[in-house]
C-alpha positions in Angstrom: 15.0 3.5 -18.2 17.3 0.5 -17.5 16.7 -3.3 -17.2 16.9 -4.5 -14.0 15.2 -7.7 -14.3 18.5 -9.5 -14.1 19.5 -7.8 -10.4 20.2 -10.1 -7.9 18.0 -8.3 -4.7 21.3 -7.8 -3.0 22.1 -5.9 -5.9 18.9 -3.7 -6.3 18.9 -3.9 -2.0 22.5 -2.3 -2.5 21.5 0.5 -4.8 18.2 1.5 -3.7 19.7 1.8 0.0 22.3 3.7 -1.8 20.6 5.9 -2.7 21.6 5.4 -6.9 18.3 3.5 -6.9 16.5 4.8 -10.0 17.0 7.0 -13.3 13.5 8.0 -12.8 9.8 6.6 -12.0 9.9 4.3 -14.5 13.2 2.4 -12.9 11.0 2.9 -9.5 8.0 1.1 -11.0 10.1 -1.4 -12.9 11.9 -2.3 -9.2 8.7 -2.6 -7.4 6.8 -4.7 -9.8 10.1 -7.2 -9.7 10.1 -6.6 -6.2 6.4 -7.6 -5.3 6.4 -10.6 -8.5 9.0 -12.3 -6.5 7.9 -11.6 -3.1 4.5 -13.5 -4.0 6.6 -16.1 -5.0 6.8 -19.0 -3.4 9.8 -20.4 -5.0 11.7 -18.4 -2.5 11.9 -18.6 1.1 10.0 -17.1 3.4 13.0 -14.6 4.9 13.7 -13.8 1.2 10.5 -12.6 0.0 10.2 -10.6 3.2 12.9 -8.8 2.0 11.8 -9.1 -1.5 8.9 -6.7 -0.4 10.8 -4.6 1.9 12.4 -3.2 -1.5 9.1 -3.1 -2.9 8.3 -0.4 -0.1 11.3 1.4 -0.9 10.8 1.4 -4.5 7.1 3.1 -3.5 8.9 5.8 -1.7 11.3 6.5 -4.4 8.5 6.5 -6.9 6.2 9.0 -4.6 9.1 10.8 -3.2 8.1 14.1 -5.5 6.2 16.6 -3.3 3.6 17.3 -5.8 2.3 13.7 -5.8 -0.7 12.8 -4.2 -0.2 11.3 -0.8 -2.8 8.9 -1.0 -1.1 7.0 -4.1 1.7 5.3 -2.3 -0.6 4.9 1.1 -2.3 2.9 -1.2 0.1 0.7 -3.2 2.1 0.6 0.2 -0.7 -1.2 1.7 -1.6 -3.8 -1.4 2.2 -4.8 -0.3 1.9 -4.8 3.7 -1.7 -6.8 3.5 0.0 -9.3 1.4 2.9 -9.4 3.9 0.2 -9.7 7.5 -1.7 -12.4 5.5 1.4 -14.2 3.9 3.9 -13.8 7.1 1.9 -13.2 10.1 1.7 -9.7 12.0 4.9 -9.1 13.8 5.7 -6.8 16.5 9.6 -6.0 15.0 9.1 -5.5 11.4 7.2 -2.6 11.3 5.7 -3.1 7.7 3.5 -6.2 9.3 2.0 -4.0 12.5 -1.9 -4.1 11.6 -2.4 -1.2 13.3 0.2 1.0 12.0 -1.2 0.3 8.8 -4.1 1.1 10.0 -3.5 4.3 11.3 -1.4 5.2 7.9 -4.6 4.6 6.0 -6.9 6.2 8.1 -4.7 8.9 8.3 -4.7 9.9 4.7 -8.5 9.3 3.4 -9.3 12.8 3.9 -12.9 13.0 4.8 -15.1 11.7 7.2 -16.9 8.3 6.6 -20.1 10.1 6.7 -19.2 12.2 3.8 -17.2 9.7 2.1 -21.2 8.0 2.3 -22.6 11.2 1.2 -20.8 11.4 -1.7 -20.4 7.6 -2.6 -24.3 8.3 -2.9 -24.1 10.8 -5.4 -20.6 10.0 -7.0 -22.1 9.7 -11.3 -22.7 13.5 -10.3 -19.6 14.7 -8.4 -17.3 16.5 -9.9 -14.0 15.0 -11.3 -11.6 15.8 -8.0 -14.4 14.1 -6.0 -14.5 11.2 -7.8 -10.8 10.6 -7.7 -10.8 11.1 -4.0 -13.5 8.1 -3.6 -11.4 6.7 -5.7 -8.0 6.9 -3.7 -10.0 6.3 -0.5 -11.6 2.6 -2.2 -8.1 2.4 -3.5 -6.3 2.7 0.3 -9.5 0.1 1.5 -9.3 -2.8 -0.6 -6.0 -4.1 0.5 -7.5 -4.0 3.8 -10.4 -6.0 3.2 -8.0 -9.4 2.9 -7.0 -9.0 6.4 -9.9 -7.8 8.2 -10.5 -10.7 10.1 -7.5 -9.8 11.8 -8.8 -6.7 12.7 -9.0 -6.0 16.4 -12.6 -4.9 17.4 -10.7 -3.4 21.3 -8.8 -1.3 18.6 -10.4 1.6 18.1 -8.4 2.8 14.7 -8.7 -0.8 13.6 -12.6 -0.8 14.6 -13.2 2.9 12.5 -11.5 0.9 9.2 -13.5 -2.3 9.7 -16.9 0.1 9.7 -14.8 2.1 6.4 -14.2 -1.6 4.6 -18.2 -1.9 4.2 -18.4 1.5 2.2 -16.3 -0.2 -0.6 -18.8 -2.0 -2.4 -20.3 1.7 -3.0 -17.3 3.6 -4.2 -16.4 4.5 -7.5 
């Protein structure tokens, strides 16, 4: 693992977009961690923070590029970054990462079960097989970041309304 903490935003963006960003998962995680920290720092102007956020999203994609990875993991990590971007910088029609409807659709597409199935499993998760508990945990990890933007969800959008209903399950999930 190389130390990437001293790299500039421009240097890391260039490295990521040229395809040689990381020597392994650890480098991707280091880029993600560094980018999230700088995305959250009020010491940078908004446009720089947004670039750091996009770099974090690219690092998440790189970190989970293996087809063997559970696709729920990058959705959960990306939902944290995207929810922060929406809360902090507002929704944007020109920035895909800051579109609430697309974020909700992405999460909903990866839930892997109906709300009724999740509710049933959540009521008896302590006795459930490990895989079911992990599935419920990953659902919780994907939904939790959306709770921070719940007041921005539109009732007239069916997917956003579904997500609002899913959010009521968070306290019941492991």
